[in-house]
C-alpha positions as CSV (number, residue, x, y, z in Angstrom):
1,M,-38.1,2.1,12.2
2,I,-38.9,-1.1,11.7
3,V,-42.6,-0.6,13.0
4,A,-42.9,2.6,10.6
5,A,-41.5,0.7,7.8
6,T,-44.2,-2.3,8.4
7,L,-47.1,0.7,8.3
8,L,-45.8,2.5,5.6
9,A,-45.7,-0.7,3.5
10,L,-49.2,-1.9,4.7
11,A,-50.6,1.8,3.9
12,S,-48.8,2.8,0.7
13,P,-46.5,-0.1,-0.8
14,A,-45.4,2.4,-3.7
15,A,-44.4,5.2,-1.1
16,Y,-42.2,1.8,0.5
17,A,-40.8,0.7,-2.5
18,A,-39.8,4.2,-3.1
19,S,-38.2,4.5,0.2
20,E,-36.2,1.1,-0.1
21,A,-35.2,2.5,-3.4
22,Q,-33.7,5.4,-2.3
23,Q,-32.2,4.1,0.7
24,E,-30.2,1.7,-1.7
25,A,-29.3,4.8,-3.5
26,N,-28.2,6.4,-0.5
27,R,-26.1,3.1,0.4
28,K,-24.5,3.4,-3.2
29,V,-23.6,6.8,-3.0
30,V,-21.4,5.7,0.5
31,L,-20.1,3.0,-0.4
32,D,-18.8,4.7,-3.9
33,F,-17.6,7.4,-1.6
34,Y,-15.6,5.0,0.3
35,E,-14.2,3.3,-2.9
36,K,-13.4,6.1,-4.9
37,G,-12.2,8.3,-1.8
38,L,-10.6,6.1,0.6
39,N,-9.3,3.2,-1.6
40,Q,-8.5,4.7,-4.9
41,K,-7.7,8.4,-3.6
42,D,-9.6,9.7,-6.4
43,A,-10.7,13.6,-4.4
44,D,-12.6,14.7,-7.1
45,A,-15.2,11.7,-7.4
46,A,-15.3,11.7,-4.2
47,I,-16.6,15.2,-3.4
48,A,-18.8,15.1,-6.2
49,L,-21.0,12.4,-3.9
50,M,-20.6,15.5,-1.2
51,G,-23.2,18.3,-0.5
52,N,-22.3,21.7,-0.9
53,R,-22.6,21.6,2.9
54,Y,-20.9,19.2,4.6
55,V,-20.5,19.2,8.7
56,Q,-17.7,16.9,10.0
57,H,-18.4,15.4,13.9
58,N,-15.6,13.8,14.3
59,P,-14.0,16.3,16.8
60,G,-10.3,15.4,15.5
61,A,-10.9,17.0,12.4
62,A,-11.8,20.5,11.3
63,T,-15.1,21.4,9.8
64,A,-14.1,23.2,6.3
65,G,-17.2,22.6,4.4
66,R,-16.9,19.5,2.2
67,F,-13.2,19.0,1.5
68,S,-12.5,18.5,5.6
69,Q,-13.3,14.8,4.5
70,I,-11.3,15.0,1.6
71,H,-7.7,16.4,3.6
72,R,-8.0,13.8,5.9
73,L,-7.5,11.1,3.1
74,P,-4.1,9.2,4.0
75,A,-1.7,11.0,1.7
76,R,0.3,8.2,-0.2
77,K,0.5,5.9,-3.3
78,I,-2.4,3.7,-4.1
79,S,-1.1,-0.1,-2.8
80,E,-2.3,-3.2,-4.0
81,T,-3.8,-3.5,-0.6
82,R,-7.4,-2.1,0.2
83,I,-7.3,0.7,2.5
84,S,-10.5,0.4,4.1
85,E,-12.4,-2.9,3.9
86,I,-16.2,-2.6,4.4
87,K,-17.5,-5.3,6.5
88,R,-21.4,-4.5,6.1
89,S,-23.4,-1.5,5.9
90,F,-27.0,-0.6,7.2
91,V,-29.2,2.0,5.8
92,D,-31.9,3.8,8.0
93,G,-33.8,6.8,6.1
94,D,-31.1,9.1,5.4
95,Y,-28.2,7.7,7.1
96,V,-25.8,5.2,6.3
97,I,-23.9,3.3,8.7
98,L,-20.6,1.2,7.6
99,H,-18.4,-1.2,9.7
100,V,-14.9,-0.7,8.3
101,H,-11.7,-2.4,9.0
102,A,-9.1,0.2,8.2
103,V,-5.7,-0.4,7.4
104,R,-3.3,2.3,6.5
105,E,-0.1,0.2,6.2
106,P,0.0,-3.2,5.0
107,G,0.8,-6.0,7.3
108,A,-0.7,-3.6,10.1
109,R,-3.7,-4.6,12.2
110,G,-5.8,-1.4,11.9
111,N,-8.5,-0.1,12.9
112,A,-12.3,-1.1,13.7
113,I,-14.3,1.9,12.5
114,V,-18.0,2.9,12.6
115,D,-18.7,5.3,10.1
116,I,-22.1,7.3,10.3
117,F,-22.9,9.0,6.6
118,K,-26.4,11.4,6.9
119,L,-27.3,12.5,3.0
120,E,-30.0,14.8,1.7
121,N,-30.9,14.8,-1.8
122,G,-28.3,11.7,-2.5
123,K,-25.4,13.6,-1.5
124,I,-23.2,13.3,2.0
125,V,-23.9,16.6,4.0
126,E,-22.6,15.0,7.6
127,H,-20.2,12.6,9.1
128,W,-19.4,10.8,12.6
129,D,-17.0,8.2,13.4
130,V,-15.8,5.8,16.2
131,V,-12.2,4.6,15.6
132,Q,-10.9,1.8,17.5
133,A,-7.7,0.2,17.5
134,I,-7.7,-3.3,16.7
135,P,-5.1,-4.9,19.4
136,E,-1.7,-6.8,19.0
137,T,-3.5,-9.0,22.1
138,P,-7.5,-9.4,22.5
139,A,-8.9,-10.4,25.7
140,N,-11.1,-13.1,23.8
141,S,-11.5,-14.6,20.9
142,N,-14.1,-13.3,19.0
143,T,-12.6,-10.8,16.4
144,M,-14.1,-7.0,15.8
145,F,-15.8,-7.9,12.9
């Protein structure tokens, strides 16, 4: 992707700038989805950021259209503690990847998650994730974040 981006920048600086702007717009959609849907539990706001088609690739979650992701949201009151803290984000065209520390209960260690979203026309249309529990006693001191 770096070579392609470099060639695009050399061949057409305006197209490269438009591509960069679209990637940042995609990142914003996913960050807003996380904040509104997972931290604020605002299902309507999260659904508004999803496309009419939605494919869930997590084998533990049914693909039931764009509502399947929202149905997986924790069903409890919003606490003062952030549920999902995004540690870093990456964008590659229509894909946005997040490295997340997710804590379902205050004081718990939580999970390290890598979420991958595909966007079309500025809306989330596909989702993959990899979830790893944060161990009580890790084998090293490198941290997961």
